[in-house]
N, C-alpha and C positions, 0 to 999 in steps of 0.2 A: 601469440594471442595477447592483445593489449587490453589492460583493464585500468579502472580508476577506483581509488579507495577514498570514500567519503567518511568523515569522522575517524580519521586513520589512527589517531593516538601515536604511539611509538612504532606502530606498524606490525603488530602480531599477525593480523590477517594478510597484510602485504607480504610479509616474509614467507609465510606458508605457501602462498600462491606463487611467489618467485621460485621457491624451492621445487615447485611442481612444474616449472617451466613457463609460467606466465610473465609478461612484462608490465610493470607498473609505470604508466606514463604520466600519471598525476595523482597526488594525494593531498587531502585537505583536512585541516583541523584548526580550531580557534585557540588551542593551547600552545603557546610559544615554546614552553619547555619540551613538550612532547614532539613538536615539529623539529626542534634542534636535535633531539635524540634520534629521530627518524632519519634525518639527513646525514647525521654524523656517522651512521652505520652503513651508508650506501655510497657507491661511486657516483651515481646519478642523484643529484639533489632535487628530487621531484616534488617534495612536500612543501607546502606554503601555508602561512597563517592567513586564512581568509574564511569568511562564512560560506557555507554551501549556497546560500541565497545569492551572494555576490559572485561566487564561482559560476553558478548557472547562467548569470547574465553577462559577466565580463570575460570568462575564460572558456567555458564549455563550447559555445558556438564555433569558435575557431578550431578547437580540437576536433570536433565532429566533422568540420569541413575538410580537414587535412588527413584525418586518420580514421580507421575503422575500429570501433570500440567493441571488443568481444564481451566484456562484462563490467558491471559496477558492483562493488562490495562495500560493506560498512555496517556500523551499528548505530543508527540514529536513535536519539532519545525519544520516548513516546509517552511521557508521564501524563499527558492530557487525557488519555483514555481511562483514567481513574475517575473522571468526572461522570456522574450519573446524568443522563439526558440524551436527547436525540442528536444534539449537535456537538458531541464530544470531539469529533474530528476537527472542528474549527477552533478548539482550544488553542490559545497561543503557544502552549508548551508542545504542541504537535507540529509546529512550524518546520522543525528540522526533518521530521519524518516526511512531511509533504514536499519538502525541497528534495529529499532523496527520490521520492516518486517522480518529481519534475525532471530530475537528472536522467532517470531511466526513460521517461517518456521522450525527452529530447534526443537522447543518443540511440535509443532502440537497440540495445546490446543483445547478444545471444542469450545471456543469462544475467541474473543478479543474485546476490547473497546478502541477507540481513541477519545479523546476530543480535540477540536481545536476552534480557533476564527472563527466567522461567515464569515469573509472576505475570508477564504479559499474556500468557496463555489463558488465564482465568479471570484476569482483572475486568471488572464491570461486565461479567457474563461473556467474556471473550470478545469484547468490542473491537480490540485491535486486530485479532486474527480475522474476524469477519470483514473488517474494512480492507485489510491487506489482500485477502482472497478476492474480494470484489474489485478493488482498485487495480491490482496487478494481474489478476487472473483472466480467464477466458472472456468474461464480460467487459473487462477493462483493456489492459495493454496486451492481453493475449498470451500470457505465460502459463505454462502448466506448473503449478506450485506444490512442492512438498515441504513439510516442516516437521521437526522432531526435536524433542528435548534430549540433549546429549550430555553425558558426564565424561569429562576429560579423562578420568581414571579408567574408563573402559577402552581407551585407545593408547595405552602405553605411556601416559603422562602421570607422574606421581602426585596427583592432586584430585580431590573430589571437587569438581567445579561444574555445576549444572547451568547450561545455557541453551536457549532455543535457536535453532538455525532454520531460516526460511530460504529455500533455493527455488528459483524460478527459471525454467528453460523453455525456449520456444519449441513447441510441438513434441516435447519429450518429458517423461515423468522421471524425476531424479530419485534414485534409490539410495538411501543413506547406508554407509558401510556398517557391517555388523561389528559388534563389540569384540575385542580380543578375548582370548581365553585365559588371560592372566592380568593381574594388577600390580603395579609397582608401589612400594611403600615410600614414605617420606625419606626413610634411611636409604633405600635404593637410589633415590634421586640425588642425595647430597652428602653421603657418608665420606666421600673423598675430600670434602671441604672442611671436615672437622679438623681444627687446628691450622687451617689455611690462613695465609695473609695475602696482601697485595703483591708479595714477592715470591710466594711459592704455594703449591697445593699441599694439602695435608697428607695425602697418600696417592698411590697410583690408582687409576680408575678401577672400581670394583665390579663393574658390569658393562654391558653393551650401551646402556643409556648414558652412563657417565662418559664412556669413550666418545660417543657421538656428540655430546654436549661440549666436551673439551677440544675435540679436533686436534690441531697441532699446537694449541696454546700452551705455553710453559708456566704461566702464572695467571691466576684469576683476576678479573677486574671487579670493582665495586664490592670488595670484601672487607669493608671497614665495620668494626664492631660497635655496638651501642653499649655504653657504660650505664648500668642500672644502679639504683640505690641499694644499700645493704638490705633494707627491708624487703624490697622486691625480690632480690636474689634469694633471700631466706625463704620467702613464701613459695616462689617457683620451684626451688630445690625440693620442696616437700610434695609437689604435685606429681602423681605417678605418670609413667609412660602412657601417653595417649589419654590422660585424664584431664580434669579441670579443677578449678578452685573449689567446687562443691564437694570434691572428694576429701577435702580437709575438714577438720573440726569446725563447727558452725561459728565458734568464737573468732576464728581467723578471718573468714570472709564476710560474716554478718556485720561485725563492728566496723570494718573498713569499707563496707559497701562494694566489695568486689563482686563481679558477676561471672557468668559463664565465659566471658571473653578472656579471662585468665585461663588459658587452655594450652596444653602441651601437644605437640605433634606426637604421633605414635610410631614406634619402630616397626609395628606390625600392620600398619594400614596407610593408605594414601594420606597426604597432607590435607589439612582443612583448606578451604578456598583462600587463595592469596587475594586479599582485598585491598582497597585503597587506603585503609588505615594500616598501621604496621605494628601496633602494640596489642593486638588481639590474641596472638598465639606465640608460643615459645618453642625453642629448639627441643628436640626429644631427649637430649642427653646433657645439654648445657643450659644454665639458668640465664637465658638471654633470648631476645627476639632474633629471628633469622636475619642474616645480612641481606643487603639488596641483591647480591649475587645469588645467594641461596634461594631467595624468593623468585628471581628471574629463572634460575635453573628449574625450580619446581613448576614454573610456567612453560618450560621447554624452550626458553631462549638460549641459543648457544652462548658459551662463555665468552666468546669474542665480541658479543653484542654489548656495547658500553652504554650505560644509562647516565645522562648528564643532569645537571641541576643540583639543588640542595638535597640533602638526604631525604627530607620529608617528601619533596617532589619526586625523587627517584622511586620511593616506595609506591606513591600514588600512580606514577606512570606504569609501573610493572603491574599493579593490581587492576588497572583499567584495561589491560591488554587481553587480546584473544591468544590462547596458546598456539604458537606457530605450528607445532606438530599436528594439532587437530585441524588447523586451517589447511595444512598441506594434504592431509588425508581427504578432506572434502574437495580440495582443488583437483587432486588427481582423479577423483571420481567424476567430477564435472568435465575434466579434460577428455576422459575416455568416452563420455556421453556425446561430446561435441565432435569427436573425430570419426 
């Protein structure tokens, strides 16, 4: 089953769908760094730097003419729905969302998947959800749409990450998978990387998740450490396991204007959300931020998946991605519905 990934980033959604047996025939993003990483990790270099608007005009018609598209997936930005008023859908910031809609309309796939931040559920009295249900639903393109707020930690991923997934299938109601009966902690996710370098792992894999992430790899990629100032190291060393800067005496954080962002992962709970900034949270036992590899591991990218670009760009690429494991779980459920 062939699919297209719009706003693909480094391909977290793509990877999950590939692992579930789908074939990505085209992927689109305007961020060159992310596209380089996407193609670097695949035999077929299907991603390209192009706007979805141009893709819909210049590329999609030929694809539709020659191939049957089973699905379109992606995470279009939809900030324009924060505008109060009747014409919020016409906000220029919604152009990418409308181009996603146009791609689905043109290609008429069996299904589509949209991933978005949880705030879109309630923003401006649910304007985005109302528009999506009308535009893509029975009154519009004819899809039966299900949507749900999912936490990655409920599906075997060592990270609290809340995102909304909208799944539309022709003539079928998608049922989201039930949460697992266990949660992995940050330590469960990355403990074998403690003391690791780009030349060797820190220890043997400690659990099935680590075994799965490592595969047959002998040494981790993107395991460079950030060197912090003595002041930062001193402060972070005092923050308790799973705590934050506010757990310290007021004179430490108040004078320096530190905030909750100075936070430690906990050995007893899933990691905080891996975001596009990389100085918001610190390792649970070492006075430093996680490496790019540790961040990617917590996102459930396999250790063989190499992130390209500057260090800052690498962190941003990882933080923007959809966890591949979660994408795979959703993809497998969609596949079973289509067969």
